[in-house]
C-alpha positions, 0 to 999 in steps of 0.5 A: 772250767777247762773244756779241752779234754772234753773236746777230744773225749767226745769222740773217744771210744770207752777206755775201761781202766781196771784197777787191780786193788783198792786201798786207802791212805791219807795225806799228811795234815796240814797239806803242804804248800803247792809248788806249782800245778803247771809248767811240768816237763815229761819224758816219753819214750817209744820202742822204734820209729813207726806210725804206731809209736807216733800216735803214742807220742802224740798222746803224751804231748797232747796230755802235757799240752792240756795241762800247760806243760811240755813233753819230750818224746823219742823213738829209737830208729830201730829196736835198741834197748841200749838206746832206750836206756840212754834216753832215759838216763838223759831224762833223769839228768835233765831232772824231768817231772815224770817218765813214761816208756815202753820196755823192749826188754823187761829186765833191762831197766831196773837200774835206770828206773831206780835212778829216776825214782831216787831222784824224785822222778815218777816212772810208769810204763805203757804198751809193754811192761817192765814189772820188776823195774820198780816202775809205779804203774803199767798202763796198756792192754792185757796182751795175753787177752789180745792174743787170745782174741786174735787166736779165736778169730783165726780159728773162726775164719779157718774153720778150726783147721789149717797151717799158720805162721807167726811173725814178731818183732821181738821175743824179749818184749813182754807184750810180744811173748804174751800175745803169742802165748794168748794166740796159742791159747786161742787156737788150743783144741783146734786142728790149726798148726803153727808152721813157723815163728819168725823174729824180725828185730822190729825191722819192717824191711826184714819183715817184708822179706821174711813174709815172702820167704815163709810163703815160698817155704809153705805154699799151702799156708792158710794164715798169718798172725802178725804180732807187731804193727808192721807185720800184717801189712808185710804179710799182705804185701807178700800175699798180694805179690804171690798172686793170691786172691784177697782172703785166700790166706787169712791175716790177723794182725795188730793195730789199725794204722793207715796201711793196715786199714787199706789192706782190710778194705781190699780184703787182704787183711781180715782183722786187726786187734787194736788198742787205741795206742794214743790213749796209752800216752795221754792217760799215762801223762795225766797220771804223771801230772796228778803225781806231781800235783798230789804226790805219788802215793795219793795218785796211786790210791786214787787209781786203786793201788796200795803205795806200800805194796810191790808196784809190779801188780799196779796195772791199768788195763785198757781194752782191746778191739777186734776191727774188721771191715764192718768196724772201720767207720766207727774206728775212723770217727775216733781216729779223726777225733784224736788228730785234732791238737788240743788247746791248753786248759784255761787254768790248772789251779786257783779253783774253788771247790764246794763240799757239803756234809750231812750234819755237824759231827766229828765224822763230817769234820774229817771229811771236810778236812779232806776237802780243804787239804786236797784243795790246798794241794792244787793251789785252790780253795775248799769250802765245806759246810755241815747242816746243824742237823740232818736237813735235806732242804738245807743241803739243797740250799747250800748246793744252790749257793755253790752254784750261784757262786760259780764254784768249779766243782761240788762234792756232797753226801746225800741225806736223801738220794731222791732229793737232789735231781734238780739242783745237781742238774742245775749245777751240771748245766752251769758247767760245774761237775758234781760228785757224791761221797759217803751216801750216794744220789745215783739217779741225780745225774752226778758224775761218780760216787766215792765211798764204801760199799755200805752193804758190805760194811753192814755185812761185816758187822752182821757177821761179827755180831753172829760171831760174838753172840755165838749165833743167838740172841736179841739185838736192837738197830739204831740209825739216823735216817731211813732216807739216806742210801748208806743207812738203808744199805748198811741195815740191809747188809747186817740183816743179810749176814745174821739171816740163818742165825738165831739172832732176832732184831727186836727194835729198829730206831730212827733218831733223825741224826740227833745224838742227844735223841740217840742217847735217850733212845738207847736208854729207852730200848734197854729199858724195854728189852732188859735182856738185850744181847746186842746193839747195832749202831748204823751212824757214827754217834750211835755206838757211843750212845749205846755204850753210854746206855749200857754203862748207865744201866749198870751192866758189865763191859761186854755184857751187851755187845755193841758194834757200829761205825767209825773209829772216832775218839769217843768210840775208841775210848769205849772200845778200850774200856770194853763197852764197844766190841768193834766198828767198821771204819771207812777212812772218811777223810779220804772221801773229801780228799779224793773227791777234790782230786777228781774235781781238780782233774776234771777242771784241767782235763775235762769231765770225760777224760777224767771219767775214762782215766777212772774206768768209766764211760762218760757216754753211759748212764753215770748211776753205776760210776762208783769209786769204791773205798774199802771197809775196815773192821776194827777191834782191839786187835788192830786198833793200834794200826788204825791209830797210827794211820789217824796220827799220820793224817791229823797229828796227835 
């Protein structure tokens, strides 16, 4: 496994990336042959020559280096939208493999971004967005929130009253506008008065002169708000030159660069709002890399976005830190870490990933197909096994075999959440990342879980049962296991949804994940409860078993309402004939596919960096690291839509 990302990420402070939405989509089957997994060239573009943008560029270059690729990065000498457009046009002409840039004017890039993407070049933005341009993702801070924090800090240190001046480089860049708007919201309700809003065209020399002029025109000024990285130091120099004492005029600004830190230590700057701008470059390039290996759509899905929706809402927000003198030591540790140039990953393809299901069944065949396809997409090999019956000991044995083979990553569904602590620990101690899908083992130390919110899924079916029974009746629950966490959560969700209705659960049956046992037990339940009104089938084979029993008992379609899980072929047939009312489907193919995508990224960029990209803190307890997949309630009303998706994945 490549350990480069881990080397750097060990000193990173949490980067919490917050997906705006979670959708699910499959990749076409069979997986296309991978062209390459390294040797890409990415183009990065900042807004102006400045140490701030040097750090952003270093992130772009370092991430490309880790992935055995190359990155170009340019900053215009001054803020110059025309120059930015020209650089992007050059990147398009060179046929680069991806572009990331910070937009000085959100409305100026529609044409060039469109040209790039029509040429198959994915484009994302960082730091300052161009949301209407068609770019695929924006990665960076919530600038309104950052400005709001600055406003709150100013209100605190001024005691809620005084005169302040705002200085900013641009009033076209979206980040500037949002930071000012947020600041004003942060001081709203106080007696703080903004006496001037000055624009310097992103020219540090102009900012210096303007800060002095503002002080001269407003000798009773109480505070400065510096919106761009150079504004705070310019204001501090002006205060110092005016013979004011440190802290006599409160300065709140952005970005903990070297000069800013020196002024914080001297007391001339109170605090800096910092965004760890290096991360914008690094993680945006990670995204571009994934888009080149797995395609744009699948990468968007992994990040939590719907590739068919308007991309303007595809936003990964990075956090904001308010740095005062008390926080400088922690910041310097992080900054020293990123200054170390990374080495290349040992390899970017040719991995072997081990997948493990819970039992032989078409449901798990689809999960396994996802594992195999995603492995092929990265030029790697995917192994997948299902025990013949639910068998925790067999699952542990298979995982032990994967460890002995030295696979590059493991993904599995846990039949008993408490049974895998040792084997997961052994894998991780051997340098093999482990994640779970479908049914979790959160206390095992696995790195993350990919799959549905099973309690919510059960809630959907409980609500459906209340609806179709008009809130009254007797129902039976059938399930394969009462040790698997997904089963327990689905039952809990169902019971929660029917609570308060007049629906009564008269039987709860466990079949050991044996479809033949489930068939016999369904018939026995109907025999014991001839007036049964509904069946809830918790596992994929349960609803078909219940439908067969209802039909064999001579009842009419729909006379006993059946709701369950997973829109497999037999289940769909029963739905079309009226024996099954509805199922919740999770697109289980995606569990395997995206599980291997994550494992591949962990092998290239390291476990820590991949967790950061997905919004998790690698220093925290991993039990809460959950990458959710949606739940779909499928009835005859939307069955055709599901079938279209299924054909796109598996063919006819």
